[in-house]
C-alpha positions as CSV (number, residue, x, y, z in Angstrom):
1,X,-95.8,-59.0,-123.3
2,X,-93.7,-56.1,-124.6
3,X,-90.6,-54.8,-122.8
4,X,-90.0,-51.1,-122.1
5,X,-87.6,-49.0,-120.0
6,X,-88.0,-46.5,-117.2
7,X,-85.6,-44.4,-115.2
8,X,-86.4,-42.0,-112.4
9,X,-83.2,-41.7,-112.2
10,X,-81.4,-42.4,-108.9
11,X,-77.6,-41.9,-108.6
12,X,-75.5,-41.7,-105.4
13,X,-74.5,-38.3,-104.2
14,X,-71.0,-37.3,-105.1
15,X,-71.0,-38.7,-108.6
16,X,-70.1,-36.3,-111.4
17,X,-73.4,-34.9,-112.7
18,X,-72.4,-34.8,-116.4
19,X,-71.3,-38.4,-116.1
20,X,-74.6,-39.6,-114.7
21,X,-76.4,-37.8,-117.5
22,X,-74.2,-39.6,-120.1
23,X,-75.0,-42.9,-118.3
24,X,-78.7,-42.3,-118.4
25,X,-78.5,-41.5,-122.1
26,X,-76.5,-44.6,-122.8
27,X,-79.1,-46.7,-121.0
28,X,-81.8,-45.4,-123.3
29,X,-79.7,-45.8,-126.4
30,X,-78.9,-49.4,-125.4
31,X,-82.6,-50.1,-124.7
32,X,-83.4,-48.8,-128.2
33,X,-80.8,-51.0,-129.8
34,X,-82.0,-54.1,-127.9
35,X,-85.6,-53.6,-129.0
36,X,-87.2,-52.2,-125.9
37,X,-90.4,-50.7,-127.3
38,X,-90.6,-47.5,-125.2
39,X,-88.6,-45.6,-122.6
40,X,-89.6,-43.1,-119.9
41,X,-87.7,-40.5,-117.9
42,X,-88.8,-38.9,-114.6
43,X,-88.0,-35.4,-113.4
44,X,-87.4,-33.5,-110.1
45,X,-86.2,-29.9,-109.6
46,X,-84.7,-30.2,-106.1
47,X,-83.2,-33.7,-105.7
48,X,-79.5,-34.3,-105.9
49,X,-80.1,-38.0,-106.3
50,X,-83.0,-38.0,-108.7
51,X,-81.3,-35.3,-110.7
52,X,-83.0,-34.8,-114.1
53,X,-85.0,-31.5,-113.7
54,X,-86.7,-31.6,-117.1
55,X,-87.7,-34.9,-118.7
56,X,-88.7,-33.3,-122.0
57,X,-85.3,-31.7,-122.4
58,X,-83.6,-35.0,-121.6
59,X,-85.7,-36.8,-124.1
60,X,-84.8,-34.3,-126.8
61,X,-81.2,-35.4,-126.6
62,X,-82.3,-38.8,-127.7
63,X,-83.7,-37.7,-131.0
64,X,-80.8,-38.8,-133.3
65,X,-79.6,-41.5,-130.9
66,X,-82.7,-43.7,-130.9
67,X,-84.3,-45.2,-133.9
68,X,-87.4,-47.3,-133.0
69,X,-88.4,-47.0,-129.4
70,X,-91.1,-44.5,-128.3
71,X,-89.9,-42.0,-125.6
72,X,-91.9,-40.4,-122.9
73,X,-92.1,-38.4,-119.8
74,X,-92.8,-40.2,-116.5
75,X,-93.8,-37.8,-115.5
76,X,-94.0,-34.2,-116.5
77,X,-95.1,-32.4,-113.4
78,X,-97.9,-30.1,-114.8
79,X,-98.3,-27.7,-111.9
80,X,-94.7,-26.6,-112.2
81,X,-95.2,-25.0,-115.7
82,X,-97.7,-22.9,-117.5
83,X,-100.0,-25.1,-119.6
84,X,-99.0,-23.2,-122.8
85,X,-95.4,-24.0,-122.2
86,X,-96.1,-27.7,-121.7
87,X,-98.5,-27.9,-124.6
88,X,-96.1,-26.3,-127.1
89,X,-93.0,-28.1,-125.9
90,X,-94.7,-31.5,-126.0
91,X,-96.1,-30.8,-129.4
92,X,-92.7,-29.8,-130.7
93,X,-91.2,-33.0,-129.3
94,X,-93.9,-35.1,-130.9
95,X,-93.1,-33.5,-134.2
96,X,-89.4,-33.9,-133.8
97,X,-89.8,-37.6,-133.1
98,X,-92.6,-37.9,-135.7
99,X,-95.0,-39.6,-133.4
100,X,-92.5,-41.5,-131.2
101,X,-93.5,-39.4,-128.1
102,X,-95.6,-40.4,-125.1
103,X,-96.8,-37.7,-122.6
104,X,-96.7,-39.0,-119.1
105,X,-98.3,-36.5,-116.7
106,X,-98.5,-36.0,-112.9
107,X,-99.1,-33.5,-110.2
108,X,-95.6,-33.5,-108.7
109,X,-95.0,-35.5,-105.5
110,X,-91.8,-34.0,-104.2
111,X,-92.6,-31.4,-101.6
112,X,-89.2,-29.6,-101.9
113,X,-90.0,-29.0,-105.6
114,X,-93.3,-27.4,-104.5
115,X,-91.6,-25.3,-101.9
116,X,-88.9,-24.0,-104.3
117,X,-91.7,-22.9,-106.6
118,X,-93.7,-21.2,-103.9
119,X,-96.6,-23.7,-104.1
120,X,-96.1,-25.8,-101.0
121,X,-99.6,-25.3,-99.8
122,X,-101.2,-25.1,-103.3
123,X,-103.8,-27.6,-104.4
124,X,-101.5,-29.3,-106.9
125,X,-104.0,-32.0,-107.8
126,X,-106.5,-29.4,-108.8
127,X,-103.8,-27.5,-110.7
128,X,-102.9,-30.8,-112.5
129,X,-106.5,-31.4,-113.6
130,X,-106.9,-27.9,-114.9
131,X,-103.5,-28.0,-116.7
132,X,-104.2,-31.2,-118.6
133,X,-107.7,-30.0,-119.6
134,X,-106.2,-26.7,-120.9
135,X,-103.4,-28.5,-122.7
136,X,-106.0,-30.7,-124.5
137,X,-108.1,-27.6,-125.3
138,X,-105.0,-25.9,-126.8
139,X,-104.3,-28.9,-129.0
140,X,-107.9,-29.2,-130.1
141,X,-108.5,-25.5,-130.6
142,X,-107.4,-22.8,-133.0
143,X,-106.3,-19.2,-132.5
144,X,-107.5,-16.9,-131.0
145,X,-107.5,-18.8,-127.7
146,X,-109.7,-17.8,-124.8
147,X,-109.4,-20.5,-122.1
148,X,-110.3,-19.5,-118.6
149,X,-109.5,-21.4,-115.4
150,X,-108.9,-21.0,-111.7
151,X,-105.1,-21.1,-111.9
152,X,-104.4,-20.1,-115.5
153,X,-106.1,-18.0,-118.1
154,X,-105.0,-18.5,-121.7
155,X,-105.8,-15.8,-124.3
156,X,-104.4,-14.5,-127.6
157,X,-107.6,-12.5,-128.3
158,X,-105.9,-9.1,-128.1
159,X,-102.8,-10.0,-130.1
160,X,-104.1,-12.5,-132.6
161,X,-102.8,-11.8,-136.2
162,X,-103.6,-14.7,-138.5
163,X,-102.1,-13.1,-141.6
164,X,-98.7,-13.6,-140.1
165,X,-99.4,-16.6,-137.9
166,X,-99.2,-14.7,-134.6
167,X,-101.4,-16.0,-131.8
168,X,-101.5,-19.7,-132.7
169,X,-99.8,-22.5,-130.8
170,X,-98.1,-25.5,-132.5
171,X,-100.0,-28.8,-132.6
172,X,-98.8,-32.4,-132.1
173,X,-97.7,-34.7,-134.9
174,X,-100.1,-37.4,-133.6
175,X,-103.8,-36.7,-133.9
176,X,-105.6,-35.7,-131.9
177,X,-102.6,-35.8,-129.5
178,X,-99.8,-38.0,-128.2
179,X,-100.7,-41.0,-126.1
180,X,-101.0,-40.0,-122.5
181,X,-100.1,-42.1,-119.5
182,X,-100.1,-41.6,-115.7
183,X,-98.1,-43.3,-113.0
184,X,-99.6,-44.7,-109.8
185,X,-97.6,-45.6,-106.8
186,X,-100.4,-45.8,-104.2
187,X,-102.1,-49.2,-103.8
188,X,-105.5,-47.5,-103.5
189,X,-104.8,-44.9,-106.1
190,X,-107.8,-43.0,-107.3
191,X,-105.8,-41.7,-110.2
192,X,-106.0,-45.0,-112.1
193,X,-109.8,-44.7,-112.0
194,X,-109.6,-41.2,-113.6
195,X,-107.1,-42.6,-116.2
196,X,-109.7,-45.3,-117.1
197,X,-112.4,-42.7,-117.5
198,X,-110.3,-40.8,-120.0
199,X,-108.8,-43.8,-121.8
200,X,-105.3,-43.0,-120.9
201,X,-102.6,-45.5,-120.1
202,X,-102.0,-46.6,-116.4
203,X,-98.4,-47.2,-115.3
204,X,-98.1,-49.2,-112.0
205,X,-95.0,-48.2,-110.1
206,X,-92.0,-50.4,-109.4
207,X,-92.4,-49.6,-105.7
208,X,-95.6,-51.6,-105.4
209,X,-95.7,-55.1,-103.9
210,X,-97.2,-57.5,-106.5
211,X,-100.2,-58.0,-104.2
212,X,-101.1,-54.4,-104.7
213,X,-101.1,-54.4,-108.5
214,X,-104.4,-56.1,-109.3
215,X,-106.4,-53.4,-107.6
216,X,-104.9,-50.9,-110.1
217,X,-106.5,-52.8,-113.0
218,X,-109.8,-53.3,-111.2
219,X,-110.0,-49.5,-110.6
220,X,-108.9,-48.6,-114.1
221,X,-111.6,-50.9,-115.6
222,X,-114.3,-49.4,-113.4
223,X,-113.2,-45.9,-114.6
224,X,-113.4,-47.0,-118.2
225,X,-116.8,-48.6,-117.7
226,X,-118.2,-45.3,-116.2
227,X,-117.5,-43.5,-119.5
228,X,-118.6,-46.4,-121.7
229,X,-115.1,-47.6,-122.6
230,X,-113.9,-51.1,-122.8
231,X,-110.6,-51.5,-120.9
232,X,-108.0,-53.4,-122.8
233,X,-105.2,-54.9,-120.7
234,X,-102.7,-54.2,-123.5
235,X,-102.8,-50.6,-122.3
236,X,-101.5,-51.4,-118.8
237,X,-97.8,-50.9,-118.1
238,X,-96.2,-52.5,-115.0
239,X,-92.8,-51.3,-113.8
240,X,-90.4,-53.5,-111.9
241,X,-86.9,-53.2,-110.5
242,X,-85.1,-56.1,-112.2
243,X,-81.5,-57.4,-112.2
244,X,-80.5,-60.4,-114.4
245,X,-77.2,-62.1,-114.2
246,X,-75.8,-65.5,-115.4
247,X,-74.3,-66.0,-111.9
248,X,-77.0,-66.5,-109.2
249,X,-74.7,-65.3,-106.4
250,X,-73.8,-62.1,-108.2
251,X,-77.4,-61.6,-109.0
252,X,-78.3,-61.6,-105.3
253,X,-75.3,-59.5,-104.3
254,X,-75.4,-56.8,-107.0
255,X,-79.2,-56.9,-106.9
256,X,-79.3,-55.8,-103.3
257,X,-77.3,-57.8,-100.8
258,X,-74.0,-56.0,-101.3
259,X,-73.8,-52.7,-99.3
260,X,-72.6,-51.0,-102.5
261,X,-75.4,-52.4,-104.6
262,X,-77.2,-49.7,-106.7
263,X,-80.5,-51.6,-106.1
264,X,-79.9,-51.4,-102.3
265,X,-79.1,-47.7,-102.6
266,X,-82.2,-47.1,-104.8
267,X,-84.6,-48.8,-102.4
268,X,-83.0,-47.3,-99.3
269,X,-83.6,-43.8,-100.8
270,X,-87.2,-44.5,-101.6
271,X,-87.8,-46.3,-98.3
272,X,-86.5,-43.3,-96.3
273,X,-88.6,-40.8,-98.4
274,X,-91.8,-42.8,-98.1
275,X,-91.2,-43.8,-94.5
276,X,-90.8,-40.2,-93.4
277,X,-94.4,-39.5,-94.5
278,X,-95.9,-42.8,-93.3
279,X,-96.5,-43.9,-96.9
280,X,-95.1,-47.5,-96.8
281,X,-98.4,-49.2,-97.9
282,X,-97.0,-49.8,-101.4
283,X,-94.3,-52.1,-100.1
284,X,-96.6,-54.2,-98.0
285,X,-97.7,-57.7,-98.9
286,X,-100.8,-57.1,-96.7
287,X,-102.5,-53.8,-95.7
288,X,-102.3,-54.6,-92.0
289,X,-98.5,-55.3,-92.0
290,X,-96.8,-53.1,-89.4
291,X,-94.5,-50.4,-90.7
292,X,-91.6,-51.7,-88.6
293,X,-91.6,-54.9,-90.6
294,X,-91.0,-53.0,-93.8
295,X,-87.2,-53.2,-93.6
296,X,-84.8,-52.6,-96.4
297,X,-84.0,-56.4,-96.7
298,X,-87.8,-57.1,-96.9
299,X,-88.2,-54.5,-99.7
300,X,-85.3,-56.0,-101.6
301,X,-86.6,-59.5,-101.3
302,X,-90.2,-58.6,-102.1
303,X,-90.0,-55.7,-104.6
304,X,-86.8,-56.3,-106.5
305,X,-86.7,-59.2,-109.1
306,X,-83.2,-60.5,-109.1
307,X,-81.6,-63.7,-110.3
308,X,-80.6,-65.8,-113.2
309,X,-82.5,-65.8,-116.5
310,X,-84.7,-68.7,-115.4
311,X,-85.2,-67.3,-111.9
312,X,-86.3,-63.9,-113.3
313,X,-88.6,-65.6,-115.9
314,X,-90.3,-67.5,-113.1
315,X,-90.8,-64.4,-111.0
316,X,-92.3,-62.5,-113.9
317,X,-94.6,-65.4,-114.8
318,X,-95.7,-65.7,-111.2
319,X,-96.5,-62.0,-111.1
320,X,-98.6,-62.3,-114.2
321,X,-100.4,-65.3,-112.7
322,X,-101.2,-63.1,-109.7
323,X,-102.3,-59.9,-111.5
324,X,-103.4,-61.2,-114.9
325,X,-102.4,-60.0,-118.4
326,X,-100.7,-56.7,-119.0
327,X,-99.3,-55.1,-122.1
328,X,-95.8,-53.8,-121.2
329,X,-93.2,-54.7,-118.5
330,X,-91.1,-51.6,-117.8
331,X,-87.5,-52.5,-116.7
332,X,-86.4,-49.8,-114.3
333,X,-82.9,-48.4,-114.8
334,X,-80.5,-48.1,-111.9
335,X,-77.1,-46.5,-111.4
336,X,-74.4,-48.4,-113.4
337,X,-72.2,-48.9,-110.3
338,X,-70.7,-51.7,-112.4
339,X,-71.2,-50.7,-116.1
340,X,-70.7,-54.2,-117.4
341,X,-73.2,-55.8,-115.1
342,X,-75.7,-53.0,-115.7
343,X,-75.5,-53.3,-119.5
344,X,-75.5,-57.1,-119.4
345,X,-78.7,-57.2,-117.3
346,X,-80.5,-55.1,-119.9
347,X,-79.2,-57.4,-122.7
348,X,-80.2,-60.6,-120.9
349,X,-83.6,-59.1,-120.2
350,X,-84.2,-58.4,-123.9
351,X,-82.5,-61.4,-125.5
352,X,-83.2,-64.2,-123.0
353,X,-85.8,-63.3,-120.4
354,X,-88.6,-61.8,-122.6
355,X,-88.4,-64.5,-125.3
356,X,-88.8,-67.2,-122.6
357,X,-91.6,-65.3,-120.9
358,X,-93.5,-64.9,-124.1
359,X,-92.9,-68.5,-125.1
360,X,-94.5,-69.6,-121.8
361,X,-97.4,-67.2,-122.3
362,X,-97.9,-68.6,-125.8
363,X,-97.8,-72.2,-124.5
364,X,-100.3,-71.4,-121.8
365,X,-102.7,-69.8,-124.2
366,X,-102.4,-72.8,-126.6
367,X,-103.3,-75.1,-123.7
368,X,-106.4,-73.1,-122.9
369,X,-107.5,-73.1,-126.5
370,X,-106.8,-76.9,-126.8
């Protein structure tokens, strides 16, 4: 099992914006140094708490600061930009990172973003599908372009001038294109089925109860089979909110029990947002669980993995026992309310937890073979 990193990010209101940006960069740089294999950044245009508006721009700042980890968007909200802008910017990033770029894509779930862009009532899912199809067509095609759609038409027919290079659009470093992933936060997500049909990577959200996760892989595998693909569990990324500490009491406190815990703040924010629109299914251990039972303390106990090294190892192995094999565990970044504790948790995760997890997986495999 590989270890990756993901941040939405979520920071308390009132913090200095430039400082939270520095902190988010430092978390990625630390993850790279510790051997995390990949790192993803989310984006929102109109959220003072989740306050990175352009994940590609943020990732670009990591070019000379990271050495080995792949970096990706999770996700670039495709309806918010013209497909030519996304295709060219992503291709440039892929070339800058010489193939260390992963394109995570989505339709944009924050309604205030849609309202600000004048598309509150637009069919953003249909826009998303058209956008990604056009992006792929741009990368696969050559000038002059003539790509027609319902929402966007792309053409350089009138202005194409091959002798001086006018009319063409830059292509990615990776061929035929960067690896593409999509994030699913709904237990019954239809999106993972579509990801399977296309052979792209599914990322199961850290907001999902472990009991909801297995359905994602079942749906993904069905989608893959529909297009004659063999689904490999190595492609599956599972995100989790994790806090590791050498002191069990501190782990429980900083990991959620303390009123000032960044994990408590994070989950309170998401619980309020999802609760407003009656979308609490992801948190529930069983589908028929009443909404009123999905309290903040319930979420912290059931969704957040917090404890000592051994306690966290046991929770991860128990999750794997429930959902089966998966390729990458994505450690979800939180505000560094206590910088030392935030950094130490990431270090323990890489240096203690994952070696123990993989040793246990190896022993289990050996017993099966024997």
